[in-house]
N, C-alpha and C positions, 0 to 999 in steps of 0.2 A: 732195503735188504735187511733181513733179520739175521741175527748172529747167534750161533749156538753157544750155550753157556757150559763151562766145565765147572767142576767143584772149585770152590774158592781156595786159594793157597797163599800163604805168606812166606813159603820157603823160597830160598834163593835159587835162581836158575844158574846152572854151571855150564858155560858155553865157551868153547874156543873157536873163534872165527879163523880157522886155519886156512892158509893160502896154499892150497894144492894147485896143480896145474889147472887153470880155469878153462872150461869149455862152456859154450852157451847152455848146454843141458845140465851142467853141474856147476853152479855158480859158487856155492859154498858147501863145505863140509863142516858140520858143527859136532864136536865131540862133547857129550855130556858125561857127568860123573858115572852114569849108569851104563855107559857103553857108547858105541859110535852111532851117529845118526847122519845119514847121507841125504842131502836135500837136492831136489831139482831146483832149477833156477826160478827166480821170481819172474813171472811172465811179463812181457811187454804189454799184454792185454790188461785192461783195467775194467773193473766193474764199479759203477757208482753206487754208493749207499743211498743216493738221493731217491731213486726209484727206477728199478728195472735196468735194462742194458742200454748203454750209450755206445754209439759209434759202430754198432754191428751192421746197421743198414744205412744206405746212402740217404741223404735228405733231399727230397725233391717235391715238386707240386705246390699247390696253393690252398689257402683256406679263405672262405667268404664269411664275414661276420659283421655285426654292427654293435655299437654300444650307445647307451642312452642313460641319463640320470633322471629318475622320476621323483620330482620334488615332493609330491603329495605322499609318497610312500617312503621317502628317504632311502631309495634303493638304486643301486647300479644294476642295470640290465645288460647282459651280454647275450645278444641273439646270435647263436651259432647256426649258420645256414647249411654249409656244405664244404667239402674238400674235393679237389680234383687232381688227378695224376700223382697220387701218392706212391711212395716206394713200395715194392712188393715184398712182404715178409716171407710169403710162400713163393719162392722163385719159379718153381716148376709150374704151378697153376696160375702164377701172376696175379696174386690177390693178397689182401690183408684183412684183418678184422679190427678196423680202427675206431678209436673214440677220442674225444677232445677233453682236456683237463684244463681248468683255469685256477690261477692263484692271484692274490693281490700281494705284491711285494712292497717293502722288504719283510713284513711280518707275516709270512705265509701261514704260520701256525695259528695266528689270532683269528683270521677270517675263515680259515679252512679252505680246502680245495672243493671245487664243484666240478662235476663231470657229466658228459652226455652219456647216452646209452651206447653200447658197442654195436656198430653196423657190420655184419659179417660178409665176408667173401667179396670185397669190392675195393677198388682203388679210388672210387669216386662216391664216397658216402654222403648221403643227405640226412641232416639231423633236424633242422628247424626247431631247435630247443632254445628256451630262454634260461640262462643261469643267473641267479639273483644274489646280490650282496647287500645286506642291510648296513649302510655306512653313511656317515655325515658328509655332506658335500665338501666341507673344508678339509676333512681328513683325506678325502679322495685325492686332493691336490698333492698329497705327499706320497702317493702310491704309483706303482707301475703295475699294469695288467699283463700277466704272462699267460698266453694260450699255447698249450703244447698238444701235439697229436701223437697217439701211441697205438701200437698194435698189441692186442691181448690174445695170447694163444690159449689152447685148451687147458693148459696147466696154470692159467691165470698169471703167466709171466708177461711182463711188459717190455716192448721194444720201442725205442724213441724214433719217431718219424719226422720230427721238425717242430719248430716253435716260432711264435711271433711275440714281440714285447712292445707295449705301448706305454710311453711316459705320460701319465695323466696330469702332471704338473702344468703342462703347457696346452692341454686339450681345451678346445673351445666348445663348451657344451651348448652354447646358444646358436651355433652355426648349423643350419638344417642339413647342410651337405654331410656333416659329421655323423648324422643319424642314419644315413643311407648305407645299405649293404655295400661293402667294398671287398675286393680280392687283395690278399696279402701273400707274398711269397713266403714259404716256410724256410726257416734258416736252421743252421746247425746250432746245437746247444753251446752256449758260451761258458758252460760250467767249468770251473766253479765260479767264474766271475759274476755271472748273473745273480748268484745267491750270496756273493761275498759280503754285500752290505747288510745282509740279514744278521741280526744279533743272535749269536749262539751262546753267549755267556763267556766266562773266562775261567782259567785254571790257575790257582796259586800253587807253585811247586818249587822244589829246590833240587839241584843235581850236584853230585860230587864224583870226581875221578880219583880213585886210590891206586896209584901206579904199582906199588909192591906191597900187597897186604900181608905178606909173610916175611918180615925182616929176618936176617940171619942166614938165609939160604944163599949159597954161593952162586948157584945158577940164577940167571935173571928170570923172574916170574912174570906172569901176566897180571894185568891190573883189573880192578873192579869199577863198574859204574853203578852208583847208588842213586836211585830215583825216589824222592820223597814227595808223594802226592798229598798236599795239605788239604785243599778244599776247592770247590768250584763255586762260582758266583753267577747269579742271574741266568741259570739254565732255562732254555725255552720249554714251555709246556705244550706238548703235542697232543695230549688227550685230556682236555679240560683242566681241572686243578690237580690231577694225579701225576705223581712223578716218583720213580723208584730207581735212582741212578747208581751206576757203578763205573769204574774206570778200568780199562784193560790196557796192558802194555805189551808191545811186541818189539823186539830188536830186529829191524830189517837189515840184511836181506832174509833172515830166518823167519818164516811164517809158520813153522811147525808148532804143534801144541806145546812142545817142551819149552819154546821160547816165550810162551804167553804166561803172564801173571796178571792177577787182577785184585781189586779191592773188594770189600764186602759191599752190598747194596745198601744205600741210605734212602729211606722213604720220606714222603710228605714234606719235602722242602726243595726250593730251587737253589738253595745255597748249602749243599751237603758238605760236611766236614769228614774227611776220610783219615787223615794222618796215617798214611800207609806207606811204608818204605819197601822198595823192591831192589834187590841186589842182583846184578849180572856180572859174572867173572869171565875170565878168558880173553880179556881185551889186551892186545899188544898195542903200543903207540900207533902203529900203522893202521890198525883196525878203526881207530877213532875217526879217520878221514873217510872210511868206506861205509860205516854203519850209520843207522839212523834210529832214534828212539821214537816209536809211534805210540802215542797215547790217545785212546779213543774213549769217549763218554757215551754210555748207552742207558736207555730207559727200559728197565726189565718189566714186562707186563705179561702175565700168564706164561705162555710157552715161547714168547718171542721177545727179542730185544730190538729196540729201534734206536738208530744212530742219532745222537744229538750234536756232536761236534768233535773235533780232534786237533791234535798238534803233531807235527813231525819235526823233531829236534835233531839237527845234524848240520853238515856244512852246505847242504843245498846245491851240490855241484852238478846234479843231473846224472851222475855216474856212480857206480859202485863196482870196485874191482875191475875196472876197465870196460864194464858193460853199461850202456845207457839204460837208465831206469826212470819210470814215471814218479816213483815215490820219493826220490831225492829232491824234494821241491820246497824245502824249508823257506819260510818268510824271513825277512831281515831280522825281526825280533827273535825268531827261533834260532837262527844262525848265531846271533849275538850271545845267547845263553850258552850254546854249545861251545863257542870259542872261549868264553870266560871260564867254563868248566875245564876245558883242555889246558888252558894257560895258567890255571890256579889249582894245581893238584892238592888233594887233602883239605879242600875248603868247600863248604856248602855255598853254592851260588843260587840265590833265590830270584824268582821272577813271577809276574802275573801276566799271562799271555792270553790273547783272545782265541777262543775256540773257532775252528773254521770247518768248512765243507772239505771232505777228503775224498779223493778217488782211491778206493781201497785196492791194493794190488792182489792179484790172484796168483797162486802157484800154477805153473804150467804142468800139464799131465805128463 
C-alpha cells in the first residue's frame, strides 16, 4: 500500500479525545484548536500494507508445484504448474484473474519477489513457469519458501487467494520424490506472524506524559503526550541501495489528517537520524488507556511511499472506548514503554523497539 504524503510539519497537534456518547458509527469526536472535527469510527476492517487486500475473499483450492536445487547453476528452481478450485473474486461470473508470487523468507527484500504471469478469467489457472533464485545451498537451509496466489483486477489491485509455506531447513534435496510435482492446499495468511521474523530494523525513541502543562489554572487541564523520534537502525532496503525514509505518527483512534504528524525525509542511509519531537495535547488520564500511538516508517520514492515497519504503543487491550479494535495490538515491549510513560509523568522514557509488520486500520465510510 502506498501512502499519500502531506506537507511536513513540526507544529503540535491539539486534540481532545472527548468521551461523548459512543455509538459504533461515531467512536470519537476530536476537537482541534481550529474547531470541531467529528470522526467516524475506526473500522473493524483492516487493510494490510504488505500487499493488496487480505481477508476479503475466502481461501480455498490447491496449488501444484515442485522445487529443485540445481547445483551447477547454484539456483533454486520453483516450478509452478497450476492451481485448481480457487476462490472467485468475481462472484457473479465465478472467476478470478490469478497469479502466483514467491518470496524467500525471512529476508524477502534481499532475494526479491518472483511472480508468474496473470491467467485471466479462471479458477483453474495453468502456469507451467519456472521461478529462479540465485542462492547458495547452505544459505537456502536458513530460508522458508512462501508461495501465495493473488487475484489482480483491472485496476491492478491485488486480492489474496491463499498461500503455502515450505521450511527449507529440513528439506531433503536428494530425495527424488521431493522433485515431483505435488498438490498443496492453499491456506489463509498467517500475517503478520509469517513475516514477523523478518528484520525490519528498530526505532530509538522517547515518550513523555505531561499531565498539566499549564500550572496555575484552577480548572483541571488535559495533559500532553510528547513523542521524540530519535533515529532508526538497520532499516530494510526494498529498492536496491536506495532509501529515503520518514516517520509518520497518528494517535489512534483518530486517523484524520489533523492527527498526523511526520518527520522530514532522510535519504541515503539505513540508519536515519531524525531527532524530531511531536506533541499531542488534549489527553485526560482516562484517554491514556484508550488511545494508541502509531508510528510508521516509510520509504519515499517518486510519488509513492512504501511501508517499512511500525510500532503501536499503548496498553494493547484489543479495545478502545468499549469497542473491539484491531489496532490495539501492542507487543509486550511496546506496552512496557507506554506503562512506564504513564507511571512516570514529566519524565522522558527511552526505548529502542523492533519495527514490525502492521495491519493498518481504515476509517469506515
